[in-house]
A tleap script that builds the chain and sets N, CA, C and O, in Angstrom:
source leaprc.protein.ff14SB
mol = sequence {
  NMET LYS LYS LEU PHE VAL LEU SER LEU THR
  LEU LEU LEU ILE TYR ALA ILE TYR TYR ASP
  LEU LYS VAL GLY THR LEU PRO HIE THR ILE
  MET GLU GLU LYS GLU VAL MET ALA GLU VAL
  SER SER ASN GLU GLY ALA SER SER PRO TYR
  PHE GLU GLN LYS VAL THR PRO GLY ASP THR
  VAL LEU SER ILE ILE GLU SER LYS ILE ASP
  LYS PRO ILE PRO ILE SER ILE SER GLU VAL
  ILE GLN ASP PHE LYS LYS LEU ASN SER GLY
  GLN LYS PRO GLU LYS ILE GLN ILE GLY LYS
  LYS TYR LYS PHE PRO ASP TYR SER LYS CGLU
}
set mol.1.N position { 27.806 222.304 93.283 }
set mol.1.CA position { 29.238 222.326 93.138 }
set mol.1.C position { 29.912 222.537 94.492 }
set mol.1.O position { 30.976 221.985 94.771 }
set mol.2.N position { 29.259 223.355 95.328 }
set mol.2.CA position { 29.799 223.630 96.649 }
set mol.2.C position { 29.782 222.366 97.506 }
set mol.2.O position { 30.725 222.111 98.256 }
set mol.3.N position { 28.720 221.579 97.398 }
set mol.3.CA position { 28.619 220.340 98.166 }
set mol.3.C position { 29.693 219.340 97.745 }
set mol.3.O position { 30.253 218.636 98.586 }
set mol.4.N position { 29.978 219.276 96.453 }
set mol.4.CA position { 31.016 218.383 95.940 }
set mol.4.C position { 32.391 218.783 96.477 }
set mol.4.O position { 33.197 217.927 96.841 }
set mol.5.N position { 32.646 220.072 96.522 }
set mol.5.CA position { 33.920 220.567 97.054 }
set mol.5.C position { 34.058 220.222 98.535 }
set mol.5.O position { 35.115 219.761 98.965 }
set mol.6.N position { 33.001 220.442 99.317 }
set mol.6.CA position { 33.029 220.131 100.747 }
set mol.6.C position { 33.191 218.628 100.953 }
set mol.6.O position { 33.936 218.203 101.835 }
set mol.7.N position { 32.513 217.835 100.163 }
set mol.7.CA position { 32.628 216.382 100.273 }
set mol.7.C position { 34.045 215.906 99.953 }
set mol.7.O position { 34.605 215.081 100.676 }
set mol.8.N position { 34.617 216.424 98.877 }
set mol.8.CA position { 35.974 216.007 98.518 }
set mol.8.C position { 36.988 216.492 99.559 }
set mol.8.O position { 37.940 215.772 99.862 }
set mol.9.N position { 36.808 217.674 100.100 }
set mol.9.CA position { 37.692 218.179 101.143 }
set mol.9.C position { 37.579 217.325 102.405 }
set mol.9.O position { 38.586 217.047 103.055 }
set mol.10.N position { 36.380 216.913 102.751 }
set mol.10.CA position { 36.169 216.053 103.914 }
set mol.10.C position { 36.821 214.693 103.709 }
set mol.10.O position { 37.470 214.175 104.618 }
set mol.11.N position { 36.658 214.113 102.531 }
set mol.11.CA position { 37.285 212.826 102.246 }
set mol.11.C position { 38.807 212.927 102.292 }
set mol.11.O position { 39.480 212.027 102.795 }
set mol.12.N position { 39.343 214.018 101.768 }
set mol.12.CA position { 40.785 214.234 101.807 }
set mol.12.C position { 41.278 214.354 103.253 }
set mol.12.O position { 42.324 213.807 103.602 }
set mol.13.N position { 40.535 215.060 104.079 }
set mol.13.CA position { 40.889 215.212 105.487 }
set mol.13.C position { 40.833 213.870 106.211 }
set mol.13.O position { 41.721 213.566 107.007 }
set mol.14.N position { 39.825 213.079 105.954 }
set mol.14.CA position { 39.702 211.755 106.578 }
set mol.14.C position { 40.855 210.857 106.141 }
set mol.14.O position { 41.423 210.140 106.965 }
set mol.15.N position { 41.207 210.885 104.865 }
set mol.15.CA position { 42.331 210.077 104.384 }
set mol.15.C position { 43.645 210.520 105.029 }
set mol.15.O position { 44.468 209.683 105.401 }
set mol.16.N position { 43.840 211.834 105.160 }
set mol.16.CA position { 45.079 212.344 105.770 }
set mol.16.C position { 45.187 211.900 107.228 }
set mol.16.O position { 46.270 211.521 107.675 }
set mol.17.N position { 44.112 211.941 107.957 }
set mol.17.CA position { 44.110 211.497 109.345 }
set mol.17.C position { 44.369 209.995 109.415 }
set mol.17.O position { 45.168 209.546 110.237 }
set mol.18.N position { 43.712 209.219 108.570 }
set mol.18.CA position { 43.927 207.778 108.532 }
set mol.18.C position { 45.393 207.454 108.230 }
set mol.18.O position { 45.994 206.619 108.906 }
set mol.19.N position { 45.962 208.102 107.228 }
set mol.19.CA position { 47.352 207.840 106.843 }
set mol.19.C position { 48.300 208.199 107.992 }
set mol.19.O position { 49.245 207.462 108.270 }
set mol.20.N position { 48.051 209.309 108.646 }
set mol.20.CA position { 48.903 209.735 109.746 }
set mol.20.C position { 48.841 208.753 110.912 }
set mol.20.O position { 49.864 208.467 111.533 }
set mol.21.N position { 47.674 208.245 111.208 }
set mol.21.CA position { 47.543 207.297 112.308 }
set mol.21.C position { 48.069 205.910 111.952 }
set mol.21.O position { 48.663 205.240 112.796 }
set mol.22.N position { 47.860 205.479 110.731 }
set mol.22.CA position { 48.257 204.134 110.310 }
set mol.22.C position { 49.743 204.046 109.982 }
set mol.22.O position { 50.433 203.166 110.497 }
set mol.23.N position { 50.248 204.936 109.139 }
set mol.23.CA position { 51.634 204.888 108.677 }
set mol.23.C position { 52.496 205.869 109.461 }
set mol.23.O position { 53.603 205.530 109.880 }
set mol.24.N position { 52.005 207.046 109.652 }
set mol.24.CA position { 52.753 208.069 110.373 }
set mol.24.C position { 53.560 208.940 109.438 }
set mol.24.O position { 54.024 208.494 108.389 }
set mol.25.N position { 53.718 210.188 109.833 }
set mol.25.CA position { 54.513 211.115 109.048 }
set mol.25.C position { 55.727 211.606 109.822 }
set mol.25.O position { 56.612 212.238 109.247 }
set mol.26.N position { 55.778 211.324 111.108 }
set mol.26.CA position { 56.915 211.695 111.938 }
set mol.26.C position { 57.675 210.441 112.342 }
set mol.26.O position { 57.095 209.356 112.405 }
set mol.27.N position { 58.958 210.579 112.615 }
set mol.27.CA position { 59.712 209.413 113.112 }
set mol.27.C position { 59.110 208.929 114.427 }
set mol.27.O position { 58.565 209.718 115.200 }
set mol.28.N position { 59.213 207.645 114.668 }
set mol.28.CA position { 58.614 207.063 115.868 }
set mol.28.C position { 59.259 207.584 117.147 }
set mol.28.O position { 58.578 207.717 118.163 }
set mol.29.N position { 60.537 207.876 117.122 }
set mol.29.CA position { 61.221 208.304 118.336 }
set mol.29.C position { 61.568 209.789 118.315 }
set mol.29.O position { 62.180 210.284 119.261 }
set mol.30.N position { 61.202 210.493 117.286 }
set mol.30.CA position { 61.458 211.919 117.118 }
set mol.30.C position { 62.895 212.262 117.502 }
set mol.30.O position { 63.156 213.196 118.261 }
set mol.31.N position { 63.792 211.492 116.963 }
set mol.31.CA position { 65.226 211.725 117.094 }
set mol.31.C position { 65.641 211.983 118.534 }
set mol.31.O position { 66.215 213.027 118.842 }
set mol.32.N position { 65.353 211.036 119.411 }
set mol.32.CA position { 65.698 211.198 120.811 }
set mol.32.C position { 67.189 211.426 121.013 }
set mol.32.O position { 67.599 212.092 121.964 }
set mol.33.N position { 67.991 210.877 120.124 }
set mol.33.CA position { 69.416 211.157 120.125 }
set mol.33.C position { 69.923 211.061 118.709 }
set mol.33.O position { 69.471 210.217 117.936 }
set mol.34.N position { 70.856 211.916 118.366 }
set mol.34.CA position { 71.362 211.929 117.009 }
set mol.34.C position { 72.674 211.189 116.880 }
set mol.34.O position { 73.177 210.986 115.775 }
set mol.35.N position { 73.222 210.791 117.997 }
set mol.35.CA position { 74.503 210.112 117.942 }
set mol.35.C position { 74.366 208.742 117.292 }
set mol.35.O position { 73.318 208.105 117.391 }
set mol.36.N position { 75.378 208.311 116.658 }
set mol.36.CA position { 75.385 207.022 116.002 }
set mol.36.C position { 75.738 205.977 117.034 }
set mol.36.O position { 76.763 206.061 117.709 }
set mol.37.N position { 74.861 204.987 117.141 }
set mol.37.CA position { 75.096 203.922 118.102 }
set mol.37.C position { 75.562 202.696 117.336 }
set mol.37.O position { 74.760 201.856 116.929 }
set mol.38.N position { 76.843 202.610 117.152 }
set mol.38.CA position { 77.394 201.490 116.411 }
set mol.38.C position { 78.176 200.603 117.361 }
set mol.38.O position { 79.026 201.074 118.116 }
set mol.39.N position { 77.885 199.345 117.314 }
set mol.39.CA position { 78.604 198.385 118.119 }
set mol.39.C position { 79.131 197.302 117.201 }
set mol.39.O position { 78.378 196.685 116.447 }
set mol.40.N position { 80.410 197.083 117.273 }
set mol.40.CA position { 81.000 196.042 116.458 }
set mol.40.C position { 80.900 194.748 117.246 }
set mol.40.O position { 81.323 194.663 118.399 }
set mol.41.N position { 80.341 193.760 116.606 }
set mol.41.CA position { 80.153 192.469 117.248 }
set mol.41.C position { 80.594 191.375 116.304 }
set mol.41.O position { 80.764 191.595 115.105 }
set mol.42.N position { 80.772 190.227 116.845 }
set mol.42.CA position { 81.003 189.086 115.973 }
set mol.42.C position { 79.742 188.245 115.980 }
set mol.42.O position { 79.046 188.154 116.992 }
set mol.43.N position { 79.462 187.648 114.873 }
set mol.43.CA position { 78.242 186.872 114.716 }
set mol.43.C position { 78.596 185.397 114.812 }
set mol.43.O position { 79.232 184.847 113.912 }
set mol.44.N position { 78.186 184.755 115.904 }
set mol.44.CA position { 78.515 183.352 116.088 }
set mol.44.C position { 77.734 182.438 115.147 }
set mol.44.O position { 78.255 181.402 114.734 }
set mol.45.N position { 76.491 182.799 114.798 }
set mol.45.CA position { 75.647 181.932 114.001 }
set mol.45.C position { 75.916 181.990 112.508 }
set mol.45.O position { 75.615 181.027 111.802 }
set mol.46.N position { 76.465 183.071 112.005 }
set mol.46.CA position { 76.676 183.216 110.566 }
set mol.46.C position { 78.162 183.297 110.268 }
set mol.46.O position { 78.983 183.438 111.175 }
set mol.47.N position { 78.495 183.207 108.998 }
set mol.47.CA position { 79.896 183.170 108.600 }
set mol.47.C position { 80.508 184.560 108.509 }
set mol.47.O position { 81.734 184.675 108.522 }
set mol.48.N position { 79.712 185.619 108.419 }
set mol.48.CA position { 80.268 186.961 108.279 }
set mol.48.C position { 79.979 187.802 109.526 }
set mol.48.O position { 78.923 187.652 110.142 }
set mol.49.N position { 80.906 188.679 109.897 }
set mol.49.CA position { 80.673 189.544 111.058 }
set mol.49.C position { 79.666 190.636 110.735 }
set mol.49.O position { 79.372 190.902 109.569 }
set mol.50.N position { 79.147 191.257 111.768 }
set mol.50.CA position { 78.184 192.331 111.583 }
set mol.50.C position { 78.363 193.371 112.671 }
set mol.50.O position { 79.062 193.139 113.658 }
set mol.51.N position { 77.732 194.515 112.487 }
set mol.51.CA position { 77.668 195.534 113.526 }
set mol.51.C position { 76.225 196.001 113.621 }
set mol.51.O position { 75.474 195.937 112.648 }
set mol.52.N position { 75.850 196.467 114.796 }
set mol.52.CA position { 74.496 196.963 115.002 }
set mol.52.C position { 74.522 198.476 115.009 }
set mol.52.O position { 75.443 199.095 115.542 }
set mol.53.N position { 73.492 199.069 114.406 }
set mol.53.CA position { 73.410 200.524 114.399 }
set mol.53.C position { 71.959 200.951 114.374 }
set mol.53.O position { 71.113 200.301 113.759 }
set mol.54.N position { 71.685 202.042 115.046 }
set mol.54.CA position { 70.351 202.632 115.055 }
set mol.54.C position { 70.214 203.518 113.820 }
set mol.54.O position { 71.118 204.293 113.507 }
set mol.55.N position { 69.104 203.407 113.128 }
set mol.55.CA position { 68.871 204.152 111.892 }
set mol.55.C position { 68.406 205.567 112.219 }
set mol.55.O position { 67.506 205.765 113.035 }
set mol.56.N position { 69.031 206.548 111.571 }
set mol.56.CA position { 68.645 207.946 111.714 }
set mol.56.C position { 68.026 208.421 110.396 }
set mol.56.O position { 68.182 207.754 109.373 }
set mol.57.N position { 67.329 209.558 110.402 }
set mol.57.CA position { 66.705 210.046 109.165 }
set mol.57.C position { 67.718 210.204 108.035 }
set mol.57.O position { 68.804 210.748 108.233 }
set mol.58.N position { 67.354 209.726 106.860 }
set mol.58.CA position { 68.204 209.826 105.683 }
set mol.58.C position { 69.132 208.645 105.476 }
set mol.58.O position { 69.786 208.545 104.438 }
set mol.59.N position { 69.198 207.750 106.449 }
set mol.59.CA position { 70.076 206.586 106.330 }
set mol.59.C position { 69.484 205.538 105.403 }
set mol.59.O position { 68.271 205.330 105.363 }
set mol.60.N position { 70.366 204.883 104.660 }
set mol.60.CA position { 70.003 203.693 103.897 }
set mol.60.C position { 70.978 202.605 104.294 }
set mol.60.O position { 72.002 202.884 104.917 }
set mol.61.N position { 70.675 201.384 103.943 }
set mol.61.CA position { 71.568 200.273 104.275 }
set mol.61.C position { 72.941 200.510 103.662 }
set mol.61.O position { 73.961 200.321 104.325 }
set mol.62.N position { 72.971 200.920 102.408 }
set mol.62.CA position { 74.250 201.143 101.737 }
set mol.62.C position { 75.029 202.306 102.355 }
set mol.62.O position { 76.245 202.212 102.522 }
set mol.63.N position { 74.350 203.389 102.693 }
set mol.63.CA position { 75.063 204.534 103.269 }
set mol.63.C position { 75.628 204.209 104.645 }
set mol.63.O position { 76.714 204.674 104.991 }
set mol.64.N position { 74.912 203.425 105.426 }
set mol.64.CA position { 75.402 203.036 106.751 }
set mol.64.C position { 76.636 202.156 106.626 }
set mol.64.O position { 77.621 202.353 107.339 }
set mol.65.N position { 76.582 201.188 105.722 }
set mol.65.CA position { 77.732 200.281 105.541 }
set mol.65.C position { 78.934 201.047 104.996 }
set mol.65.O position { 80.057 200.845 105.459 }
set mol.66.N position { 78.707 201.929 104.012 }
set mol.66.CA position { 79.821 202.701 103.451 }
set mol.66.C position { 80.449 203.623 104.496 }
set mol.66.O position { 81.669 203.779 104.522 }
set mol.67.N position { 79.635 204.233 105.354 }
set mol.67.CA position { 80.202 205.114 106.379 }
set mol.67.C position { 80.986 204.322 107.421 }
set mol.67.O position { 81.940 204.835 108.008 }
set mol.68.N position { 80.590 203.089 107.647 }
set mol.68.CA position { 81.305 202.245 108.609 }
set mol.68.C position { 82.683 201.841 108.089 }
set mol.68.O position { 83.664 201.869 108.832 }
set mol.69.N position { 82.752 201.466 106.812 }
set mol.69.CA position { 84.033 200.964 106.291 }
set mol.69.C position { 84.867 202.057 105.628 }
set mol.69.O position { 86.010 201.808 105.247 }
set mol.70.N position { 84.315 203.268 105.483 }
set mol.70.CA position { 85.021 204.422 104.907 }
set mol.70.C position { 85.593 204.174 103.513 }
set mol.70.O position { 86.647 204.711 103.173 }
set mol.71.N position { 84.918 203.377 102.716 }
set mol.71.CA position { 85.322 203.139 101.333 }
set mol.71.C position { 84.131 202.524 100.605 }
set mol.71.O position { 83.154 202.146 101.252 }
set mol.72.N position { 84.184 202.416 99.288 }
set mol.72.CA position { 83.074 201.774 98.568 }
set mol.72.C position { 82.913 200.313 98.991 }
set mol.72.O position { 83.875 199.661 99.397 }
set mol.73.N position { 81.712 199.826 98.890 }
set mol.73.CA position { 81.420 198.452 99.292 }
set mol.73.C position { 82.095 197.487 98.311 }
set mol.73.O position { 81.929 197.628 97.100 }
set mol.74.N position { 82.858 196.504 98.824 }
set mol.74.CA position { 83.644 195.634 97.946 }
set mol.74.C position { 82.865 194.521 97.244 }
set mol.74.O position { 83.444 193.778 96.451 }
set mol.75.N position { 81.573 194.391 97.517 }
set mol.75.CA position { 80.787 193.328 96.873 }
set mol.75.C position { 79.568 193.949 96.201 }
set mol.75.O position { 79.316 195.147 96.338 }
set mol.76.N position { 78.820 193.134 95.481 }
set mol.76.CA position { 77.657 193.652 94.747 }
set mol.76.C position { 76.514 194.013 95.699 }
set mol.76.O position { 76.430 193.508 96.819 }
set mol.77.N position { 75.651 194.891 95.227 }
set mol.77.CA position { 74.523 195.348 96.033 }
set mol.77.C position { 73.571 194.195 96.342 }
set mol.77.O position { 73.007 194.140 97.434 }
set mol.78.N position { 73.386 193.283 95.405 }
set mol.78.CA position { 72.489 192.153 95.655 }
set mol.78.C position { 73.017 191.272 96.789 }
set mol.78.O position { 72.231 190.725 97.563 }
set mol.79.N position { 74.346 191.130 96.891 }
set mol.79.CA position { 74.917 190.359 97.999 }
set mol.79.C position { 74.720 191.088 99.325 }
set mol.79.O position { 74.466 190.456 100.350 }
set mol.80.N position { 74.835 192.414 99.308 }
set mol.80.CA position { 74.608 193.201 100.516 }
set mol.80.C position { 73.169 193.012 100.986 }
set mol.80.O position { 72.916 192.834 102.178 }
set mol.81.N position { 72.232 193.052 100.046 }
set mol.81.CA position { 70.816 192.868 100.381 }
set mol.81.C position { 70.578 191.485 100.985 }
set mol.81.O position { 69.876 191.353 101.987 }
set mol.82.N position { 71.162 190.462 100.375 }
set mol.82.CA position { 70.997 189.104 100.902 }
set mol.82.C position { 71.583 188.982 102.298 }
set mol.82.O position { 70.962 188.390 103.181 }
set mol.83.N position { 72.781 189.539 102.512 }
set mol.83.CA position { 73.409 189.486 103.832 }
set mol.83.C position { 72.579 190.234 104.874 }
set mol.83.O position { 72.429 189.767 106.004 }
set mol.84.N position { 72.040 191.394 104.494 }
set mol.84.CA position { 71.205 192.167 105.411 }
set mol.84.C position { 69.951 191.376 105.801 }
set mol.84.O position { 69.570 191.338 106.971 }
set mol.85.N position { 69.322 190.751 104.813 }
set mol.85.CA position { 68.123 189.952 105.092 }
set mol.85.C position { 68.433 188.776 106.011 }
set mol.85.O position { 67.639 188.456 106.896 }
set mol.86.N position { 69.590 188.124 105.809 }
set mol.86.CA position { 69.975 187.000 106.674 }
set mol.86.C position { 70.166 187.459 108.113 }
set mol.86.O position { 69.720 186.794 109.047 }
set mol.87.N position { 70.820 188.580 108.285 }
set mol.87.CA position { 71.108 189.071 109.629 }
set mol.87.C position { 69.868 189.586 110.355 }
set mol.87.O position { 69.828 189.579 111.586 }
set mol.88.N position { 68.869 190.028 109.618 }
set mol.88.CA position { 67.683 190.637 110.225 }
set mol.88.C position { 66.414 189.840 109.959 }
set mol.88.O position { 65.335 190.413 109.806 }
set mol.89.N position { 66.542 188.554 109.907 }
set mol.89.CA position { 65.431 187.608 109.735 }
set mol.89.C position { 64.443 188.013 108.642 }
set mol.89.O position { 63.235 188.075 108.871 }
set mol.90.N position { 64.976 188.288 107.451 }
set mol.90.CA position { 64.134 188.542 106.286 }
set mol.90.C position { 63.668 189.974 106.107 }
set mol.90.O position { 62.924 190.255 105.167 }
set mol.91.N position { 64.076 190.887 106.972 }
set mol.91.CA position { 63.686 192.296 106.846 }
set mol.91.C position { 64.218 192.881 105.543 }
set mol.91.O position { 65.407 192.756 105.247 }
set mol.92.N position { 63.354 193.513 104.768 }
set mol.92.CA position { 63.770 194.126 103.510 }
set mol.92.C position { 64.504 195.428 103.796 }
set mol.92.O position { 64.072 196.205 104.647 }
set mol.93.N position { 65.615 195.680 103.093 }
set mol.93.CA position { 66.367 196.918 103.320 }
set mol.93.C position { 65.554 198.188 103.038 }
set mol.93.O position { 65.808 199.233 103.637 }
set mol.94.N position { 64.581 198.098 102.132 }
set mol.94.CA position { 63.760 199.265 101.813 }
set mol.94.C position { 62.805 199.622 102.941 }
set mol.94.O position { 62.268 200.730 102.974 }
set mol.95.N position { 62.592 198.699 103.857 }
set mol.95.CA position { 61.584 198.879 104.904 }
set mol.95.C position { 62.184 199.202 106.271 }
set mol.95.O position { 61.492 199.082 107.282 }
set mol.96.N position { 63.461 199.612 106.326 }
set mol.96.CA position { 64.036 199.942 107.625 }
set mol.96.C position { 63.348 201.183 108.178 }
set mol.96.O position { 62.921 202.056 107.421 }
set mol.97.N position { 63.243 201.256 109.509 }
set mol.97.CA position { 62.524 202.349 110.150 }
set mol.97.C position { 63.467 203.177 111.018 }
set mol.97.O position { 64.391 202.650 111.637 }
set mol.98.N position { 63.217 204.459 111.047 }
set mol.98.CA position { 64.014 205.386 111.847 }
set mol.98.C position { 63.850 205.043 113.319 }
set mol.98.O position { 62.744 204.792 113.798 }
set mol.99.N position { 64.976 205.036 114.028 }
set mol.99.CA position { 64.945 204.798 115.467 }
set mol.99.C position { 65.123 203.355 115.872 }
set mol.99.O position { 65.323 203.073 117.053 }
set mol.100.N position { 65.057 202.433 114.931 }
set mol.100.CA position { 65.233 201.016 115.257 }
set mol.100.C position { 66.665 200.595 114.982 }
set mol.100.O position { 67.339 201.160 114.121 }
set mol.101.N position { 67.124 199.590 115.727 }
set mol.101.CA position { 68.469 199.054 115.530 }
set mol.101.C position { 68.399 197.858 114.603 }
set mol.101.O position { 67.500 197.024 114.713 }
set mol.102.N position { 69.348 197.780 113.694 }
set mol.102.CA position { 69.447 196.664 112.771 }
set mol.102.C position { 70.877 196.156 112.754 }
set mol.102.O position { 71.806 196.863 113.146 }
set mol.103.N position { 71.041 194.931 112.298 }
set mol.103.CA position { 72.372 194.342 112.114 }
set mol.103.C position { 72.768 194.565 110.657 }
set mol.103.O position { 72.000 194.273 109.740 }
set mol.104.N position { 73.979 195.086 110.458 }
set mol.104.CA position { 74.485 195.356 109.127 }
set mol.104.C position { 75.745 194.520 108.904 }
set mol.104.O position { 76.574 194.407 109.808 }
set mol.105.N position { 75.900 193.940 107.726 }
set mol.105.CA position { 77.130 193.154 107.462 }
set mol.105.C position { 78.360 194.044 107.498 }
set mol.105.O position { 78.346 195.168 106.996 }
set mol.106.N position { 79.421 193.527 108.097 }
set mol.106.CA position { 80.657 194.301 108.241 }
set mol.106.C position { 81.669 193.813 107.215 }
set mol.106.O position { 82.208 192.712 107.331 }
set mol.107.N position { 81.921 194.655 106.197 }
set mol.107.CA position { 82.839 194.312 105.131 }
set mol.107.C position { 84.184 195.025 105.285 }
set mol.107.O position { 84.927 195.147 104.311 }
set mol.108.N position { 84.501 195.487 106.464 }
set mol.108.CA position { 85.730 196.256 106.662 }
set mol.108.C position { 86.983 195.417 106.489 }
set mol.108.O position { 88.045 195.969 106.199 }
set mol.109.N position { 86.900 194.107 106.656 }
set mol.109.CA position { 88.073 193.242 106.528 }
set mol.109.C position { 88.228 192.667 105.139 }
set mol.109.O position { 89.193 191.948 104.877 }
set mol.110.N position { 87.304 192.963 104.240 }
set mol.110.CA position { 87.379 192.424 102.881 }
set mol.110.C position { 88.116 193.349 101.973 }
set mol.110.O position { 88.275 193.054 100.788 }
savepdb mol mol.pdb
quit
């Protein structure tokens, strides 16, 4: 029974190390700055404007857009997802990473 416990503990430790090295448990940039880096730009290639912002811990695509326009989003969530994917070459909104900059659709004029 003791050997089984040691074996399972060893396997758990190996999995934890693998997960930490492969996926990571800490942000990649360890919050080098907490300030919001938002730049309003116009998008020449697409029909809708966008702004770029660096993602901080706890941010979601919807929360970033809502904080930018200071009101509820005027279109459906599925349209927001489609617009986000278009602006970020197919990047899924669920897969955004802390510390990276993404383009977000700007609905402030709608």
